[in-house]
C-alpha atoms as a printed R data frame, in Angstrom:
    type eleno elety resid chain resno       x       y       z
1   ATOM     1    CA   MET     A     1 106.656  95.084 117.791
2   ATOM     2    CA   SER     A     2 105.023  91.667 117.689
3   ATOM     3    CA   GLU     A     3 105.813  88.712 115.465
4   ATOM     4    CA   MET     A     4 102.970  89.920 113.221
5   ATOM     5    CA   VAL     A     5 105.508  92.197 111.494
6   ATOM     6    CA   LYS     A     6 106.598  89.268 109.306
7   ATOM     7    CA   TYR     A     7 103.021  89.015 108.064
8   ATOM     8    CA   PHE     A     8 103.099  92.117 105.913
9   ATOM     9    CA   TRP     A     9 105.178  93.869 103.276
10  ATOM    10    CA   THR     A    10 105.326  97.535 102.416
11  ATOM    11    CA   LYS     A    11 106.000  99.122  99.057
12  ATOM    12    CA   ALA     A    12 106.329 102.786  98.093
13  ATOM    13    CA   THR     A    13 103.555 104.095  95.835
14  ATOM    14    CA   THR     A    14 103.189 107.471  94.129
15  ATOM    15    CA   ASP     A    15 101.269 108.885  97.085
16  ATOM    16    CA   GLY     A    16 102.500 106.839 100.041
17  ATOM    17    CA   THR     A    17 102.907 103.253 101.156
18  ATOM    18    CA   ARG     A    18 101.054 100.086 100.130
19  ATOM    19    CA   ILE     A    19 100.707  97.405 102.815
20  ATOM    20    CA   GLY     A    20 100.142  93.778 101.916
21  ATOM    21    CA   LEU     A    21 100.297  90.194 103.157
22  ATOM    22    CA   THR     A    22 103.502  88.179 102.776
23  ATOM    23    CA   THR     A    23 103.673  84.545 101.682
24  ATOM    24    CA   GLU     A    24 104.927  83.745 105.185
25  ATOM    25    CA   GLY     A    25 101.870  85.465 106.615
26  ATOM    26    CA   GLN     A    26  99.615  83.438 104.334
27  ATOM    27    CA   ASP     A    27 101.313  80.223 105.454
28  ATOM    28    CA   GLU     A    28 101.064  81.109 109.148
29  ATOM    29    CA   LEU     A    29  97.428  82.217 109.035
30  ATOM    30    CA   GLY     A    30  96.015  79.699 106.580
31  ATOM    31    CA   THR     A    31  93.115  80.607 104.311
32  ATOM    32    CA   ILE     A    32  91.738  84.028 105.205
33  ATOM    33    CA   LYS     A    33  87.962  83.953 105.468
34  ATOM    34    CA   PHE     A    34  87.349  87.499 106.699
35  ATOM    35    CA   ALA     A    35  89.286  90.721 107.195
36  ATOM    36    CA   LYS     A    36  88.088  93.863 108.946
37  ATOM    37    CA   LEU     A    37  89.823  96.648 107.065
38  ATOM    38    CA   PRO     A    38  90.060 100.372 107.754
39  ATOM    39    CA   ALA     A    39  88.139 102.751 105.486
40  ATOM    40    CA   VAL     A    40  89.505 105.397 103.125
41  ATOM    41    CA   GLY     A    41  90.108 108.523 105.175
42  ATOM    42    CA   ASP     A    42  90.834 106.648 108.420
43  ATOM    43    CA   GLN     A    43  93.892 107.785 110.353
44  ATOM    44    CA   ILE     A    44  96.173 104.971 111.438
45  ATOM    45    CA   LYS     A    45  99.157 105.016 113.746
46  ATOM    46    CA   LYS     A    46 102.268 102.861 113.578
47  ATOM    47    CA   GLY     A    47 101.948  99.962 116.003
48  ATOM    48    CA   ASP     A    48  98.181 100.343 116.376
49  ATOM    49    CA   ASN     A    49  95.813  97.753 114.957
50  ATOM    50    CA   LEU     A    50  95.538  98.100 111.175
51  ATOM    51    CA   LEU     A    51  93.224  95.190 110.521
52  ATOM    52    CA   ASN     A    52  91.782  92.047 111.976
53  ATOM    53    CA   VAL     A    53  91.856  88.829 109.980
54  ATOM    54    CA   GLU     A    54  89.969  85.615 110.567
55  ATOM    55    CA   ALA     A    55  91.703  82.624 109.011
56  ATOM    56    CA   ASP     A    56  91.827  78.825 109.248
57  ATOM    57    CA   LYS     A    57  94.574  78.803 111.852
58  ATOM    58    CA   ALA     A    58  94.065  82.024 113.798
59  ATOM    59    CA   VAL     A    59  92.200  85.242 114.371
60  ATOM    60    CA   SER     A    60  94.856  87.931 114.340
61  ATOM    61    CA   ASP     A    61  95.204  91.655 114.794
62  ATOM    62    CA   ILE     A    62  97.830  93.032 112.423
63  ATOM    63    CA   PRO     A    63  99.590  96.243 113.505
64  ATOM    64    CA   SER     A    64 100.272  99.101 111.134
65  ATOM    65    CA   PRO     A    65 103.888  99.563 110.028
66  ATOM    66    CA   VAL     A    66 103.280 103.269 109.296
67  ATOM    67    CA   THR     A    67 101.400 106.335 110.536
68  ATOM    68    CA   GLY     A    68  99.127 108.222 108.157
69  ATOM    69    CA   LYS     A    69  95.796 108.381 106.363
70  ATOM    70    CA   VAL     A    70  94.282 105.486 104.406
71  ATOM    71    CA   THR     A    71  93.979 106.621 100.780
72  ATOM    72    CA   ALA     A    72  92.852 103.328  99.204
73  ATOM    73    CA   VAL     A    73  91.522  99.920 100.187
74  ATOM    74    CA   ASN     A    74  92.090  96.976  97.846
75  ATOM    75    CA   PRO     A    75  88.823  96.835  95.815
76  ATOM    76    CA   ALA     A    76  89.318  93.092  95.231
77  ATOM    77    CA   LEU     A    77  88.602  92.547  98.938
78  ATOM    78    CA   ALA     A    78  85.100  94.033  98.728
79  ATOM    79    CA   ASP     A    79  83.580  90.774  97.458
80  ATOM    80    CA   SER     A    80  85.972  88.074  98.671
81  ATOM    81    CA   PHE     A    81  89.347  87.584 100.277
82  ATOM    82    CA   ASP     A    82  90.763  85.360  97.517
83  ATOM    83    CA   ALA     A    83  93.431  87.979  96.693
84  ATOM    84    CA   LEU     A    84  94.905  87.428 100.161
85  ATOM    85    CA   ASN     A    85  95.008  83.667  99.674
86  ATOM    86    CA   GLY     A    86  96.596  83.494  96.226
87  ATOM    87    CA   SER     A    87 100.212  83.104  95.157
88  ATOM    88    CA   ASP     A    88 100.457  86.654  93.764
89  ATOM    89    CA   THR     A    89 101.762  88.645  96.731
90  ATOM    90    CA   ASP     A    90 101.459  91.917  94.755
91  ATOM    91    CA   ALA     A    91  97.689  91.330  94.608
92  ATOM    92    CA   ALA     A    92  97.570  90.520  98.342
93  ATOM    93    CA   TRP     A    93  97.509  94.132  99.502
94  ATOM    94    CA   PHE     A    94  95.231  95.663 102.117
95  ATOM    95    CA   VAL     A    95  95.542  99.448 101.977
96  ATOM    96    CA   ASP     A    96  97.519 102.402 100.673
97  ATOM    97    CA   VAL     A    97  98.545 104.957 103.296
98  ATOM    98    CA   GLN     A    98  99.706 108.544 102.836
99  ATOM    99    CA   GLU     A    99 102.239 108.842 105.611
100 ATOM   100    CA   ASP     A   100 102.211 111.796 108.015
């Protein structure tokens, strides 16, 4: 797996796994200006592209750490990507995935 692995964290939720951006990922990427996220219901596969982010320092594809179905997308990211740029890493989540 690529060095992008250090860019995200995973946390167990009641129905699967939440995937978010680490502080190290924020530092490496810089301010995130855009993120192309999967939609609820999308199937994702471990190692395949989960999302694409456009930031100050790089445009990066971030691979999925899990295989499953997207059950939620962070609603805070619908209007802006500030949640991914803040100091609260718990708020800097992308998606919830129900693992296969």
